[in-house]
N, C-alpha and C positions, 0 to 999 in steps of 0.2 A: 470252394476250396475258401479255408482261410488263412491268409497267409501273415507271417512275423518277416518283418523287413528292419532287423537289430543293425545293421552299419549299411553305411552308404557313402557317394560321395556326390556332390554338387558342385559344379563348376559351370562357372558364368562369362563370359565374352562381352561386355556391354559392344554396342557400335564406335568405334573409335577409344576403344576403353583396353587396360589389359586385363588378363585373365584371374577371375578371383575363384577362388576354391575353398570348399567347406565340407565337414562331415556331415553327415543328417542325424537327425533325432532319430528316435524307436518310430517308426513307420507301421501301419498294420495295413491289408488289403483283403479286400474280396472277390472272389474270381468263379463267377459259376462258368461251366463248360459243359460242349457238347460235343462228341467225338461220334464218328461213325468211319466203322473197318473196312479196310480197303483189304485186308488179311486175316489170317488170326493174327498175326504178327506186328502187322501197320496200321493206324489209325489217321484220321485227317479230322480235324477239329476246327471249333471257335470258341474263345473265352474272352469274354472282356472282362478287364481286371479296375477295380477302381484303387487307389491307393491314397489313403486320409494321411494326413500332416508330412508333407514334403516342406521342409522346411531346412535351413543348416542349424548345425548344434550351436546353443547359444544366443540364437537370434530371438529374440522378444515380438518380432512380428508375427501375424497372422499367419499360419501354415496354407499351402497351396494343396491344391487337390490334382491327381494325375488319370485321366482314363486314358487305358492301352488297349487298343482294340486287337487283340492276339488270333491270328489263325494258329493251329497246331500240329504238329507234324508228330507223331510218338510210336515209339519202337518197343515192343514189349518181347520178353523173354519169360517161358513160367519158369519157375524155380519147384514148385510141385503143384498137385491139385488146387491148392486153394492160396497159390502165394505167385505174384507176377512182381518185375523187376521192369522198369522203360526208360526210357533215355528221351527227351523231348525237345523240341527246336520251334521256339515261338516268334517269327517274326511281326511287326505293330507297326500299326501308326498310332502314337502317342502322343495326347494333348495335357497341357499342364495348366491348369485353369487358377491364375492369380488371384490372390486377395482383393479385392476393391480399394484404391487408397484411403487414406483417411481423406474427411471431408474438406479439411484444410487445404488439401493438393485438389490439382486438375489435368493432374498427369495421369491418364490412365495407360499402364502399360501393358502391351500387348501379350496377347497369351501364346506360348511358344508352342510349334509342334512341328515331329517328323517322326521318324524312324527310331525304331529299337528291337532288341534281339534278347532274346530271354534262352536260357538253357538250363534244363534242368532231369536231373534223375532222382527216382524214387519207387516204391513200392506200393503195392496193390495187395490187397488181404479178405480175401471173400469169409465173412462173417456170416452171411445167409448166400442159397444159390446165386440170388441175383444182385446182391447188397455188398460191396466193398470199403472197405476205411481204405484212404489212401495218403502217401506223405510222399513229400516231395523237398529236395533241396536244389538250391537254383542260384544262378547270376543274372541279371539283366542288365543292357547297357542302352541308354538312350543319348540319341544325337537328332536334338529340336532346333530351332530357328525362332527367330519372329523380328519385327520392324526394329527391336531394340537391342539384339544382338542373339550369340547363340547361348543354348543352356544343355549341357552335359552329366546326364543323372547314371549312376551306378548304384545297385543297393543286391546283396546277397539275402534271399529269401526264403524260408523256413515253412510249410505248407501242409494242414492236415482237412479233412472231409471226408465225404460220402460220395461215391458213386455208384447209381443203380442202370442194371445193365438191363437192357429191355429185349 
C-alpha cells in the first residue's frame, strides 16, 4: 500500500512543560502487508508501515520518520463476485525516529515509542483471478512517550495498492 496522510496533528508535552500542538505537513507512507484468512470473511495479518515527513506545519526543522509495527484484523463482505468491502482494526507498536540535532547541539532527544491504533475501511476489486486493487480510507492515533515527554500523533490517511491472493 502507498498511503497519503494529508492532514494530521502532532501534540507534544515535554517533561515538566505545557502541551504544544501543531497541524502536520502532508506526509506519505509505505505499508506492505500479509494476511492469513481465518474464514472467508475474517483475516488476521501484519503490516509494518513507514511514515515519512513527520513534522509540524510551518516547521523549518528536518522531519522525523515513524515506524508502525501493525497487526491487522480485517472483516470483509463481498458486494459482487469481483468486489469486496472491508473494515480493519490495526493495533501497533510505534516508534518515531527523531532527526539528529545540529552539530552545535550536544543534546540528542530520545525517540518516542508507544501504542498506535488504526481504523480503516475500503474496497478490494479483482482485476485478475488472484490480483486485487485495494483502496482504503482511515484514521490512526498514536500515544507515544520518551524520557523527554509525551507525543500524540493523529493522521487521516488514503491508500491504494495491489494484493495478490495465493
